[in-house]
C-alpha positions in Angstrom: 19.0 -29.8 -11.3 17.4 -26.5 -12.4 16.4 -25.5 -8.8 20.0 -26.2 -7.7 21.3 -23.8 -10.3 18.8 -21.2 -9.3 19.6 -21.7 -5.6 23.3 -21.2 -6.4 22.4 -18.0 -8.2 20.3 -16.8 -5.3 23.0 -17.5 -2.8 24.9 -14.8 -4.5 22.1 -12.4 -3.5 22.6 -12.3 0.2 19.5 -10.4 1.6 21.4 -8.5 4.2 23.6 -7.2 1.5 20.8 -6.6 -1.0 18.4 -4.9 1.4 21.2 -2.5 2.5 22.4 -1.5 -0.9 21.8 1.8 -2.7 19.6 0.1 -5.2 17.3 -1.2 -2.4 17.3 2.3 -0.9 16.1 3.7 -4.2 13.4 1.0 -4.4 12.1 1.8 -0.9 12.0 5.5 -1.7 10.1 4.8 -4.9 7.5 2.7 -3.0 7.1 5.4 -0.4 6.6 8.0 -3.2 4.0 5.8 -5.1 2.3 4.9 -1.8 1.8 8.5 -0.8 1.0 9.8 -4.3 -1.7 7.2 -4.7 -3.1 7.7 -1.2 -3.3 11.5 -1.6 -4.7 11.3 -5.1 -7.4 8.8 -4.1 -8.3 10.8 -0.9 -7.2 7.9 1.4 -5.2 10.4 3.5 -5.5 14.1 3.8 -2.2 15.7 4.9 -1.9 19.4 5.6 -0.5 21.4 2.8 1.9 24.3 2.9 2.7 26.1 -0.4 6.4 26.7 -0.5 6.6 28.1 -4.0 5.0 27.7 -7.4 6.7 24.4 -7.9 6.6 22.9 -4.4 4.1 21.8 -1.8 5.2 20.7 1.7 2.9 17.9 3.0 2.6 17.0 6.7 0.8 13.9 7.8 -0.1 13.4 11.5 -0.1 9.9 12.9 0.6 8.0 16.2 3.1 5.3 17.0 2.4 2.1 18.9 2.7 3.9 22.3 0.2 6.5 21.2 2.8 9.2 20.8 2.2 11.8 18.1 4.4 11.6 15.1 4.5 13.4 11.8 5.5 12.3 8.2 6.8 15.1 6.0 7.5 15.2 2.3 7.5 17.5 -0.7 5.7 17.3 -4.0 3.2 19.1 -6.2 -0.2 18.6 -7.9 0.2 18.2 -11.6 -2.1 19.5 -14.3 -2.2 16.0 -15.8 -5.4 14.5 -14.3 -4.6 16.2 -10.9 -1.9 13.6 -10.4 0.3 14.0 -7.3 4.1 13.9 -7.9 6.5 13.8 -5.0 10.0 15.1 -5.2 13.0 12.8 -5.0 13.7 14.0 -1.5 13.2 11.2 1.1 10.0 11.1 3.2 10.9 12.3 6.8 9.5 10.8 10.0 9.5 13.3 12.9 9.1 12.4 16.5 9.7 15.2 19.1 13.0 16.7 18.0 14.1 13.6 16.1 13.8 14.2 12.3 15.1 11.3 10.2 14.3 9.5 6.9 11.3 7.1 7.1 12.9 3.7 6.7 10.1 1.3 7.3 7.1 0.9 4.9 5.3 -1.4 7.3 5.8 1.0 10.3 4.4 3.8 8.2 1.3 1.8 7.3 0.7 0.7 10.9 1.1 4.3 12.1 -1.5 5.7 9.7 -3.9 2.8 9.8 -6.2 4.5 12.3 -6.4 7.5 10.1 -7.9 5.4 7.3 -10.0 3.0 9.4 -8.4 -0.1 7.9 -9.2 -3.4 9.4 -6.3 -5.7 10.5 -6.8 -8.3 7.9 -6.7 -5.9 4.9 -3.8 -4.0 6.5 -1.8 -7.3 7.0 -2.4 -8.3 3.4 -1.4 -4.9 2.1 1.8 -4.8 4.2 2.7 -8.2 2.8 2.2 -6.9 -0.8 4.3 -3.8 -0.1 7.1 -5.8 1.6 7.1 -8.4 -1.2 7.3 -5.6 -3.8 10.2 -4.1 -1.8 12.0 -7.4 -1.6 11.5 -8.6 -5.2 12.3 -5.3 -6.8 15.4 -4.9 -4.6 16.6 -8.3 -5.9 15.8 -7.3 -9.4 17.6 -4.0 -9.3 20.7 -5.5 -7.8 20.7 -8.2 -10.4 20.2 -5.6 -13.2 23.3 -3.7 -12.2 25.4 -6.8 -12.7 24.3 -7.2 -16.3 26.3 -5.9 -19.2 24.8 -2.9 -21.0 23.3 -3.6 -24.4 22.2 -1.1 -27.0 19.6 -1.6 -29.7 18.1 -4.8 -28.3 15.1 -6.6 -29.7 11.5 -6.3 -28.6 11.6 -9.6 -26.7 14.7 -8.5 -24.8 13.0 -5.2 -23.9 10.0 -7.1 -22.4 12.5 -8.2 -19.7 14.5 -4.9 -19.5 11.4 -2.8 -19.0 11.3 -3.9 -15.3 9.8 -0.9 -13.5 6.3 -2.3 -13.2 3.3 -0.2 -12.7 4.3 3.5 -12.3 1.4 4.4 -10.1 0.4 1.3 -8.1 2.6 0.9 -4.9 2.4 -2.9 -5.1 3.9 -3.0 -8.5 6.0 -6.2 -8.1 4.4 -8.1 -5.2 3.9 -11.4 -7.0 2.3 -13.0 -4.0 2.7 -16.8 -4.4 6.2 -16.6 -5.8 9.1 -17.2 -3.4 12.6 -15.9 -4.4 13.5 -19.0 -6.4 10.1 -18.8 -8.3 10.6 -15.1 -8.9 14.1 -15.6 -10.3 13.0 -18.5 -12.5 9.8 -16.9 -13.8 10.2 -13.2 -13.4 10.7 -11.4 -16.7 13.6 -9.2 -15.6 15.8 -12.3 -15.0 15.3 -13.6 -18.5 15.4 -17.3 -17.7 14.1 -19.8 -20.2 11.5 -22.3 -19.3 9.6 -25.1 -21.0 5.8 -25.3 -20.9 4.2 -28.4 -19.3 1.3 -30.0 -21.2 -1.7 -32.0 -20.1 -4.3 -33.8 -22.2 -7.9 -33.2 -21.2 -10.9 -35.1 -22.3 -12.8 -33.2 -25.0 -16.0 -33.2 -23.1 -14.3 -31.4 -20.2 -12.9 -28.5 -22.4 -14.3 -25.4 -24.0 -12.5 -24.0 -27.0 -12.5 -20.7 -28.9 -10.8 -20.8 -32.3 -10.5 -18.3 -35.1 -12.6 -19.1 -38.2 -9.4 -19.2 -40.3 -7.6 -21.7 -38.1 -7.7 -25.5 -37.9 -6.9 -26.7 -34.4 -4.7 -29.8 -35.2 -2.6 -28.0 -37.8 -2.1 -25.0 -35.6 -0.9 -27.1 -32.7 1.4 -29.1 -34.9 2.9 -25.9 -36.2 3.4 -24.6 -32.7 4.7 -27.8 -31.1 6.3 -29.5 -34.0 5.7 -33.0 -35.3 8.2 -34.6 -33.0 6.4 -33.4 -29.9 3.0 -34.2 -31.1 4.1 -37.8 -31.8 5.7 -38.0 -28.3 2.5 -36.8 -26.7 0.4 -39.1 -28.8 2.5 -42.1 -27.7 2.2 -41.2 -24.0 -1.6 -41.2 -24.4 -1.6 -44.4 -26.4 0.5 -46.1 -23.7 -2.4 -45.5 -21.4 -4.7 -47.2 -23.9 -6.3 -43.9 -24.9 -6.6 -42.0 -28.2 -5.2 -38.5 -28.6 -8.2 -37.7 -30.8 -10.4 -37.9 -27.7 -8.4 -35.2 -25.9 -7.5 -31.5 -26.1 -3.9 -30.6 -25.3 -3.5 -27.6 -22.9 -0.2 -26.0 -21.9 0.5 -25.2 -18.3 3.0 -22.8 -16.7 5.5 -24.9 -14.7 4.7 -23.0 -11.5 1.0 -23.4 -12.0 1.3 -27.1 -12.5 3.3 -27.5 -9.3 1.2 -25.3 -7.1 -2.4 -25.7 -8.6 -3.0 -28.2 -11.2 -1.3 -31.1 -9.5 -3.3 -30.4 -6.3 -6.6 -29.3 -7.8 -7.2 -32.0 -10.4 -6.3 -35.2 -8.5 -9.6 -37.0 -9.4 -9.2 -36.1 -13.1 -5.7 -37.5 -13.2 -6.7 -40.6 -11.4 -9.6 -41.4 -13.8 -7.5 -40.4 -16.9 -9.8 -37.6 -17.9 -6.6 -35.7 -17.6 -3.1 -37.1 -18.6 0.2 -35.6 -17.8 2.3 -35.2 -21.0 5.4 -33.5 -19.8 7.5 -30.7 -21.4 7.5 -29.5 -25.0 10.7 -28.9 -26.9 10.5 -25.1 -27.3 12.0 -22.7 -24.8 9.9 -19.7 -23.6 10.6 -16.5 -21.7 8.1 -14.4 -19.7 7.0 -11.0 -20.9 6.2 -8.0 -18.6 2.8 -9.4 -17.7 4.6 -12.6 -16.3 1.8 -15.0 -17.4 2.3 -14.3 -21.1 5.3 -16.2 -22.5 7.2 -15.6 -25.8 8.6 -18.5 -27.8 12.4 -18.0 -27.3 13.3 -20.8 -29.7 11.1 -19.5 -32.6 10.1 -15.8 -31.9 7.7 -15.7 -34.9 5.5 -18.4 -33.2 2.6 -17.4 -31.0 2.8 -15.9 -27.5 1.0 -18.1 -24.9 -1.0 -16.5 -22.1 -1.4 -18.8 -19.2 -3.2 -18.5 -15.8 -1.0 -18.0 -12.8 -2.6 -18.2 -9.3 -0.5 -15.3 -8.0 -1.4 -11.8 -7.0 0.4 -8.9 -8.7 -0.5 -5.3 -8.5 -3.3 -6.5 -6.2 -5.0 -8.6 -8.9 -5.2 -12.3 -9.3 -3.6 -13.5 -12.5 -5.9 -16.4 -13.4 -7.7 -16.6 -16.8 -11.5 -16.7 -16.5 -13.2 -19.1 -18.8 -15.5 -16.5 -20.4 -12.5 -14.3 -21.4 -10.7 -17.3 -23.0 -13.8 -18.1 -25.0 -14.1 -14.5 -26.1 -10.5 -14.3 -27.4 -10.9 -15.6 -30.9 -14.4 -14.1 -31.4 -13.2 -10.6 -30.6 -10.0 -11.0 -32.6 -11.9 -12.1 -35.7 -14.3 -9.2 -35.3 -11.5 -6.7 -34.9 -9.6 -8.3 -37.8 -12.7 -7.9 -40.0 -13.0 -4.2 -39.1 -9.4 -3.7 -39.9 -9.6 -5.5 -43.3 -12.6 -3.3 -44.3 -11.4 0.1 -43.1 -9.1 1.8 -45.5 -8.0 4.4 -42.9 -7.0 1.9 -40.3 -5.4 -0.6 -42.7 -3.7 1.7 -45.2 -3.2 5.0 -43.6 -2.6 4.0 -40.0 -1.3 0.6 -40.9 -2.6 -0.6 -37.5 -1.7 -4.1 -36.3 -3.9 -6.3 -34.2 -2.1 -9.1 -32.5 -5.0 -11.5 -32.8 -5.8 -14.1 -30.2 -6.5 -17.0 -32.5 -7.1 -19.8 -30.1 -8.3 -20.2 -26.5 -8.9 -23.4 -24.5 -10.3 -23.7 -21.0 -11.0 -26.5 -18.7 -14.8 -26.5 -18.3 -14.9 -26.0 -14.5 -18.5 -25.0 -14.7 -19.4 -28.7 -14.9 -18.2 -29.1 -11.4 -20.2 -28.7 -8.1 -19.9 -25.1 -6.8 -17.6 -26.0 -4.0 -15.1 -27.8 -6.3 -15.4 -25.3 -9.0 -14.3 -22.5 -6.7 -11.0 -24.3 -6.1 -10.1 -24.5 -9.8 -11.9 -21.5 -11.3 -9.7 -20.0 -14.0 -6.6 -22.1 -13.2 -6.3 -24.2 -16.3 -6.5 -22.8 -19.8 -4.5 -20.9 -22.4 -4.7 -18.2 -25.1 -2.4 -18.1 -28.1 -1.6 -14.6 -29.5 0.1 -13.7 -32.7 3.8 -12.7 -32.5 4.8 -9.1 -33.3 7.7 -10.5 -35.4 5.5 -11.7 -38.2 4.3 -8.2 -38.8 7.6 -6.3 -38.7 8.8 -5.0 -42.1 12.4 -4.5 -43.2 14.2 -2.0 -40.9 11.2 -1.9 -38.5 11.7 -2.5 -34.8 9.2 -2.8 -31.9 9.2 -1.5 -28.4 6.6 -1.8 -25.6 4.9 1.6 -25.3 5.6 1.9 -21.6 9.3 1.6 -22.4 9.1 5.1 -23.8 9.0 6.4 -20.2 11.7 4.3 -18.7 15.5 4.6 -18.2 18.2 2.2 -19.1 20.9 0.6 -16.9 23.0 3.7 -17.3 20.3 5.9 -16.0 19.4 7.5 -19.4 16.0 7.4 -21.0 15.7 4.6 -23.5 14.4 7.2 -26.0 17.3 9.7 -25.4 19.1 9.2 -28.7 15.8 9.5 -30.6 14.9 12.7 -28.8 18.3 14.2 -29.5 18.2 13.3 -33.2 15.1 15.3 -34.0 14.1 17.3 -30.9 11.5 16.4 -28.3 8.6 18.3 -29.9 9.1 16.9 -33.4 9.5 13.4 -32.1 6.4 13.7 -29.8 4.2 15.1 -32.5 5.0 12.1 -34.7 4.4 9.7 -31.8 1.0 11.3 -30.9 -0.2 11.2 -34.5 0.5 7.6 -35.1 -0.7 6.4 -31.7 -3.8 8.5 -31.1 -5.5 8.5 -34.4 -6.2 4.7 -34.9 -7.4 4.5 -31.3 -9.9 7.3 -31.5 -11.0 6.1 -35.0 -12.0 2.8 -33.3 -13.8 4.8 -30.6 -15.6 7.3 -32.8 -16.5 5.3 -35.9 -17.1 1.9 -34.3 -17.9 2.7 -30.7 -15.0 0.4 -29.5 -12.9 1.4 -26.5 -9.5 -0.2 -26.3 -7.7 -0.8 -23.0 -4.5 0.6 -24.4 -2.3 0.9 -21.4 1.3 -0.1 -20.5 2.4 -3.2 -22.5 -1.0 -3.5 -24.3 0.4 -1.2 -26.9 3.6 -1.7 -29.0 5.3 1.1 -30.9 6.7 0.2 -34.3 9.6 2.5 -35.3 12.5 2.9 -37.6 15.7 4.0 -35.8 13.4 5.8 -33.3 11.1 7.4 -35.7 7.5 6.3 -34.8 5.8 4.5 -37.7 2.7 2.8 -36.4 1.3 0.8 -33.4 0.2 -2.7 -32.6 -2.5 -3.5 -30.1 -3.1 -6.6 -28.1 -5.0 -8.3 -25.2 -8.5 -8.2 -26.5 -10.2 -11.1 -24.6 -11.0 -8.7 -21.7 -9.4 -5.5 -22.9 -12.1 -3.7 -24.9 -15.5 -2.2 -24.0 -18.4 -1.4 -26.3 -22.2 -1.0 -26.3 -24.3 -2.6 -29.0 -26.3 0.6 -29.3 -23.2 2.5 -30.5 -21.6 -0.2 -32.7 -21.2 0.8 -36.3 -22.5 -2.4 -37.8 -24.5 -4.8 -35.6 -24.2 -7.5 -38.3 -20.6 -7.9 -37.5 -21.2 -8.0 -33.7 -19.6 -11.0 -31.9 -21.8 -13.0 -29.7 -19.6 -12.8 -26.6 -19.5 -15.1 -23.7 -20.9 -13.4 -20.6 -19.3 -13.7 -17.1 -20.8 -16.4 -14.9 -22.8 -15.3 -11.8 -19.9 -16.1 -9.6 -17.4 -14.0 -11.6 -17.9 -10.6 -9.9 -16.5 -11.9 -6.7 -13.2 -12.3 -8.4 -13.1 -9.2 -10.7 -15.9 -6.6 -10.6 -14.5 -4.7 -13.6 -14.5 -7.5 -16.2 -17.5 -6.7 -18.3 -17.0 -6.1 -22.0 -20.4 -4.7 -22.8 -21.4 -1.4 -21.3 -24.5 0.8 -21.8 -23.2 4.2 -21.0 -21.1 5.8 -23.8 -19.4 8.0 -21.2 -18.2 4.9 -19.4 -16.9 3.4 -22.6 -15.0 6.6 -23.4 -13.7 6.9 -19.8 -12.5 3.3 -20.0 -10.3 4.3 -23.0 -9.2 7.6 -21.5 -8.3 6.0 -18.2 -6.1 3.4 -19.9 -4.5 5.4 -22.7 -4.5 9.0 -21.5 -4.4 8.7 -17.7 -1.8 5.8 -17.8 0.3 5.8 -21.0 0.2 9.4 -22.1 0.2 10.9 -18.6 3.3 9.0 -17.6 5.0 10.1 -20.8 4.0 13.7 -20.2 5.5 13.7 -16.7 8.6 11.8 -17.9 9.3 14.3 -20.7 8.9 17.2 -18.3 11.3 15.6 -15.8 14.0 14.6 -18.3 13.7 17.1 -21.1 11.9 20.1 -19.3 9.0 19.7 -21.8 6.0 21.6 -20.4 3.1 19.2 -19.6 0.5 21.8 -20.8 2.2 21.9 -24.1 2.1 18.1 -24.2 -1.7 18.1 -23.8 -2.0 21.0 -26.2 -0.3 18.8 -28.9 -2.5 15.9 -27.9 -5.6 18.0 -28.4 -4.4 19.2 -31.8 -4.1 15.6 -33.0 -7.6 14.8 -31.9 -9.0 18.0 -33.5 -7.1 17.3 -36.7 -8.7 13.9 -36.9 -12.1 15.4 -36.2 -11.7 17.9 -39.1 -10.8 14.9 -41.4 -14.0 13.1 -40.4 -16.8 15.7 -40.2 -19.4 12.9 -40.8 -18.7 11.6 -37.3 -19.5 14.9 -35.6 -22.3 13.3 -33.6 -20.0 10.7 -32.3 -17.5 13.3 -31.1 -20.2 14.5 -28.7 -21.2 11.0 -27.7 -17.7 10.1 -26.9 -16.5 13.4 -25.6 -12.7 13.3 -25.1 -12.7 17.0 -24.1 -15.1 16.5 -21.2 -14.4 18.5 -18.1 -14.0 15.4 -15.9 -12.8 11.8 -16.5 -13.6 8.8 -14.4 -10.4 6.8 -13.4 -9.8 3.8 -11.3 -8.6 4.1 -7.7 -6.1 1.2 -7.6 -5.0 1.6 -4.0 -8.4 2.2 -2.7 -9.7 -0.9 -4.6 -7.1 -3.0 -2.8 -7.7 -1.6 0.7 -11.5 -1.3 0.6 -12.6 -4.1 -1.9 -16.2 -3.9 -0.9 -16.5 -0.2 -1.4 -18.5 1.1 -4.4 -16.3 4.2 -4.6 -13.3 2.6 -6.4 -13.2 5.2 -9.1 -13.2 8.9 -9.0 -13.7 11.9 -11.3 -10.7 14.1 -12.1 -10.0 17.1 -14.2 -9.3 16.2 -17.8 -6.2 18.1 -19.1 -7.8 18.1 -22.6 -10.8 20.1 -21.4 -8.8 23.3 -21.5 -8.0 22.9 -25.2 -11.5 22.1 -26.4 -12.9 24.0 -29.4 -15.4 26.7 -28.2 
């Protein structure tokens, strides 16, 4: 029934109409821009450069077509002062063959024609083209769908999680969602705002590992989240099979994951009733920006649920590794303890940690290696606190990356806020409330937060920035025991298994090098969040990017003057270093075995350091 409704909806989106619309044209041009920007920034291609004027560079990239004929791609842009980022103009990329000069209209053709320049093997090229094409298709469908929706003003945080639909502003494969077909994408993509119900399975206790906050009782928490009626229903299903619910742990599963992975990967477990299918719960959920995290639409104050999805998006698998699930509650309790005992964070910054209070994982490490590889990270869950239980009267929340997006009418979401007080006044307030708690965690406690994109939430009152909330701690922090403020409070974290690096080389919470800890933070917060905001304000409000970084430096220096006792830490975690190491996201996708998947770039804060 549901799929028929979805199919009826998709029939309205005829692909020949969608892929020839002005919205699809804009998507293709955007992907071309991000593709070229990332390729130039990461040194994957080296086009020739002609300086036209102070604001414009003309780039020419030589390539060859299938017949070996010389061709040229031409485009305009400039190198920014913000981390040396490349920004192309809105003018279309041109493809020039002999005397024929026309807009480049095929992303796949472009990649094929430059493939010899970058020595890319056929298998990686094929996969990358697929990700690019799927991004083009799925974003084209999303943008066409968006234009048919009515405009709403002053919408809630949960609605904004669906409305902020631009995806990664740097990665060219920002909406690939490899594994989702169009029906899946419509059903489970956040921008379509469809409600879904979680599927639950019961798993024998000896086959489960669990991480729970010290202030939480598992059965009471589950009853609060599911409701007494659903618990009784699940208990009766288990009893009908002559089993006792007390011998099982209940685990939610994303409907797509159950269909595609769990029903196929756990046949033996279902057959011997070490795993029992329980069906749907009563609550409705909607996906947030990250797709695999779902918000309770029936009761917004209840927990968000993060679930593994065996899809690829922005070139990364979206499973949930067991060790990260088991670290969730430990790290959240640790951060909560720091917050409760730090007057500056708690009372002055009024920082919010959306704690991950419970994590459960199928213990796949009990399986033989060959079988484990098939189900690694596919079954588990993390429950995270809802932002709604923290909002005070007249407070509203917005994803931090929404600050650099436009609404359905083509206006910045922050436009009325900026016009009310002026861009500089609003920005100063924003930088103060967002930077200070983050650098306090870094300087005082040696903790680096991965505060990029949707991992940060801005709390505001009618657009006036008030404070921030942070989330995603199970794999989103870095620290070194050597630089922790108090080793007595140190959480004994679960380390990645030996086979984990093959899946994600960057998932290591503990680091030894303080510069690496600092760069992890600067890459996420300064290079992603603030850099995008700086370029956005320059584009839409003509606010100089140098002035942006000058104001940023002032906030850091003001904090340093308030905490002179941390002077040694300011040097250890030097935010004004000349260079910052950042990830190369496109190169990491194209050359996964390369060790050079990060690079050092100029730090815009370096020019404002105190002498």
